[in-house]
N, C-alpha and C positions, 0 to 999 in steps of 0.2 A: 620694412621692418622685418627683422629676423623671425623665422618660425621656431627657432630654437632659443630657449631662454634658460638661464640658470639662476635660481633664487637661493641665496644664502641667508641663514638666520641663526640666532643664538640657540634656538630650540625649535624643533618641529614635532608636532603630535602625529604620530605615524600609525597606520594600520587600523584594523577593526577595533582595537582597544585604546586607541589614541595614546600609545606609549610615547613618552618624551624621548627625543633623541637630541643630544647636545651638539652644538657646533656643526650643524647639518646643512644639507643642500637638497634641492629638488630640481631635476632636469626636466624641462618641458619641450616637447616636439609636436608641432602642429596641433596645439591645444590640449594635448594629453600628457599625463605624467609618464616620463620615459625611465626615470631612475630616481631613487630616494636613498640617501645614505649620509655618512659623514662627509665633510668637505674634502677630506683626503681621498675618499673613495669615488666621489662623483665629480667627474671632470667635464668642463664645457668644451665642445668642439670649437675650432676656429670660426670666428664670426658670430658666435652666440651673444645674445644680449645678457648682460650680467645685472642682476637686481640684488643689491645688498641691503638686507633689512636690519643689519646691526644687531642690537640686543633684543629685537622683537621675537615673539612666539608666532610661528606659522601653524595654522590648523585648517581643517576642511571648511569650506564655505558654509555659513549657517543656513538652516532650513526652518521655515515657519510652516508647520504642518496643518495650520488652520487659520485662514484669514478669509476676507471677502473683498472682491473687486467690485464694490458697489458703485463708486464714482458719484456719490451724492454727499451733501453735508450730513455729517453723522448725527446732528441734532434734528434732522428732518428726514428720517428714513422712510416716512410715509410717502415721500415723493418718488420712491422706487417704481411705483405703479404708473406714474405719469411723466416723469422726466425723460427727455429725449436721450436715446441710447448713444447717439453720436457725442453728446456732451459728456455723458457718463464715461465713455471710453477714453476720451481725451483727459478727463480729470483723473481717472484711475491709473492711466499710463504715467502721468506725472508722479503720482504717489508711488508707483512701483519702481520708478527710477530712484526715488529716495530710499526705498527699501533695499535695492541692490547696493547703493552707496553706503548703506548702513551695515553691509557685510552679509546680506542674505542672498545667496546665489540661486536658491531654489525656494519655491513656496507652493502651497496647495490651497486653491480657492474652493471653499466649501459651499458655494451657492451664489450664483450671479448669472443672469441671463446673458451678460456680455462676456463672460469668462472665455469661451472658446475663441472669440474673435480677438480679444486682448492677447491671449496666448499666441495666436497666429501672427499678430503684428510684431511681437517680440521675437518669435522664432524666425520670421522672415527678415529681421534686421531693420524694421522700420521704427522701432522704439527700443529703448534701453530698459531692461528689467530682468528679474530673476527667471530661471526656468520655471514655467508654471505647469501644474497639473490642475485640471479644472473639472468641476461637476456639472457646469452649466447651471440651469435654473434648479431651485429646490424642487423636491417632490413632497407635496403635502396633501393630506386629506382635506376635504371640505370641512371647514372649522378647525383644521389641524394646526400644526405648529406655526406656520407662517400665513395663516388665513384668518384674520380677525374680522369682526363685524364692522370695523371702521372703514372697510373698503367695500363698495357695492359688489355683490356676488358676480354680476355680469363682468365687471372689470377684472375681478380676481380670476375668473375662468378664462377670460381673454388673454391673461398673462401667461397661460400655459404651464402653471406650476401645480395645479390641482389634479389629483388622481384618486379614484375610489374603486374599491372592489378588485378582485383578482385580475379580471380582464383589463380594468383601467390601469392598474399598476404595470402589467406587462406592456401595454401599449406605451405608457409614459417612459418606461425604460428604453424601449425601442426608439422613441423620439429622441431621447438623450444620446443614444448611440449614433443616430443619424446626424445630430448636431455636433458631434465630435467630442463628447465628454470622455474624460480619462477614467472616471469612476462615477458612482451613483451616490447621491445624498438623499436620505429619507429623514423625515421628521417623525419621531415616535412618541414624543411627549409634548404636553401643552398645559396651559392653565385651565382651571375649571370655568364653568359658564360665567360666573360673576367675578373672576379674577381681573384685575386691571392690567397686569402685565401678561398678556396672552401667550406669547411665544415661549417664555421661560416659566410662566406660572408664578403666582405670588409666594408660593411656599414649595421648596424642593421636596418636601416630604409629603406633599399632597398634589401630585401631578396626575394628569389624566392621560392614558395611552390613546393614541390617535389611529392606530391600525390594529387589525387582528393578526394573529400568527400566520394564518393562511395568506393574507395580503402581503405581509413582509416576506414570507418564503417565496411567493410568486415573483416578487421583484428581485430577490436575491438569485433565484434560479435563472431568471432571464438575463440578469447582469453577468453572472458567471458563465452562462452560455456564450456570451459575447466577449469573454475574457476580462471583464471589469470587476473590481472589488466594490463593495457597498459599505458606505459609512453612514452612521446614524446619530442624529441629535437625540440624546437619551439622558434625561435627568430624572432621578427618582427610581425607587425599587422596581416598580412594575415595568417601566419603560426599558430599563437595563436588562431585566429578565426577558422581556420581549425581544430585545436585540439578540440575546444569546439563543433563545429558542428559535428565532427566525434565521439564524445563520449569518448575522451581520459580521463583516470582517473587522471593522474598526469602530470603536465607540468614542464618540465625542462628548466631552464633559464627564459623564459617568459618575456623578456624585449623588448623595441622598439615598444611599443603598445600605443593605445589611451586610454583616460580616460573611454570611453564607454566600451571598451573591458575589462579593468581592473574591472569595476563595474560588468560586466558579470561574471568574474572569482569569485568575491566575492559572487554574488547572487547564483551561482551554487555550491559554497562551494568547489571549486577545490583547491588543494594544489599546490603551486609553490615551486620548489626546487631552492635554491639561487645560488650556484656556484660562489661566489665572489672570492674564493681563486684561481681559475684557472687563471684569468687575473692578479690578484695581484702577483702571483709568476712569471708569464711571465715578468711583469714590473720589478720585482726584478732581473731578469736574463738578462735584455737587454745588459748590458755592459760586464758582465763576459762571456757570451756565444755569443757575437758579433751578435746580432740580426740585420738584415738589416733594413734600415730606413723605407721602405715600410711596413714591418711587425710591427714595433713599432707604426706606424701611425694607422694601423688597430686595434691593441689592445687598443690604446688610445681612438679611436672612440667608440669601444665597452664598454670600461670602463666608459665613460661619461654616456651612456644610461643605462648601468647596474646599476650604482649608482642612477641615476635619477629615474628609475622605481622601484627600491627597496624602496627608500624613499617614493615615491608616493604610492606604495603598502602598506606600513606600515600605512600611513594616511587613506587609503581607507579600510583597514581591511582585506587585503589578508592574507590567512593562509600560512605562509612560513615554510618549513622544511629546515634545514641546510644540504647542501651537498657541497662538495669541487670541484668536477670534477678533482681531482688529478689523474695523470696517472703514476707516478713513478719518481725515481731519474734520472738525477741529478737536474733538474729544478723544479720538482713537486713531492717531496718525500711524500709518504703516511703518514709518521710519523708526518708531519707538519699540519695535518688536523684540529687541534684545533684552528688554526688561523682563521677559518671561524667564530667562535664565536666572536673573537676580532674584525674582520672586520664588522660583523653585528652590534655590539654595537657601533663601531665608526661611522657607517652610520645611527644611530638613533634608533636602536632596544634596548629596555630596557634589561638589563642583565637577569632579570628573564624571559622575553619573549624569549631571545636567548637560555637560558637553556632548556626551554620547546620545542623550535623548534629543538634543537639538541638531544632531548631524547624522549619525549612523542609524539610529532607530527611526528618526524622522524620514530618512531616505527610504527605509523599508516601507513606511506608510505610503510614501509617494510612489513606490514601485520602481524607484530609480537607483536602488542600492548597487546595481551592477556598473553604474557609470559615475556616481558621485556619492558624497557622504563621508568619504575617508580619503586619506592620502596614500594611495597605493598605485603601483605601476599599472598602466592601462586605463586608469580612470581619467575623467576630464579634470583639467587643472582649474577647479573651482576652489579658491583659496581665500583666506582672510588672515591678516596679521594683527596682533595686538601689542601694545607697548609693554604690558606686564604679562605674566604667565596667568592665563585664565583659570588654570587648575588651582591656583592659589587665591586669585582675586577675580571672580567671574564678572564683576562690574566693569572690567576693562573692555568687555565686548561692546559696551555702550558707545565707545569711540574708537572704531577700528582705524588702524594706521595704514592699512593696505588692503585692497580688495582686487581679486582677479576672477574673471569668469571665462572658462574655456580658453585659458591662456592669454586672454586680453586684459591688460591692466585697466581697472575701473577707477580705483583710487590709488594714487601714487604714494609711495612711502615718503 
């Protein structure tokens, strides 16, 4: 197969602003973009493979800035503490293949003990999937975000995700570095003592912070010393302020906050990752999977404030990256990640802004903006094509017509 390929398309979204270029072409050599321009300007050398996408729109490969490679049934997440990791890896690799075929050439796993090894399997060519950036296991305080009383404390501690105190946080970050994490994930908010939905809390306006500023700062300093960014699960006013005070680099969720804190996010240039899909797909699953009434009420409460603060964030100028928080089938299949673009647009984000949030800004969150996220000379040929122009109808992303990762065709036109 030729290492040189020429892709022709009716329009290509080019550069850091995804500017549309009509009747255009991309020349690919050894998996990287060698030239971009009009068909008359970009010529294929003899022997090059020609891929004609006809009336399609070619854009950068999509990026999910927040998902989880759990590899368990999404209705039985409690089995994360007991399920065999070999089974989980096999299951999640199957789902990641579906994610790649759905047009996502890169993704960011925000917490899973199998993340580093799953990434390794993909990187070494033993499995098909997007380019992964992984946090490894969560870092949670005892009784924190991901440590509920439903799991015996001895099992929770054996899982390696609990850390307390300044010294404990520093040690845990070093463990993640040793395991090959690309970034660090901290849990900064949780439900109250009697909340039924511990990790997210029953009410986004009544969250409990799970670490002190000193603990967060210690983790951030140690991560930065090792060249890693820190991301934080942060819902509610106090938790988001803690993230800002502690020097967190990227805020996940970030709703249930005041206008003052929102303005501070804007002033400090922090990126907030959206995760609209998580609650959306819970709401879709209520009846089919027999959600109890109390759980539906919790999700509805979160949905109200998630939408409220996303819309307020747009008006205030918050920099959003698109992430789904999908965890796997049956309720949250990774292949459904493009719905995040649709939801963002339905909630007021311009289609062009949503495309940038799910490619260029998401690549910045992953730390891979130098090699992917836009169609520019020298970057990897991570590309997706849609039958319609997504800047006019973003729902066309739900059914990609063509997918390429690193110059290799994944889904043929």
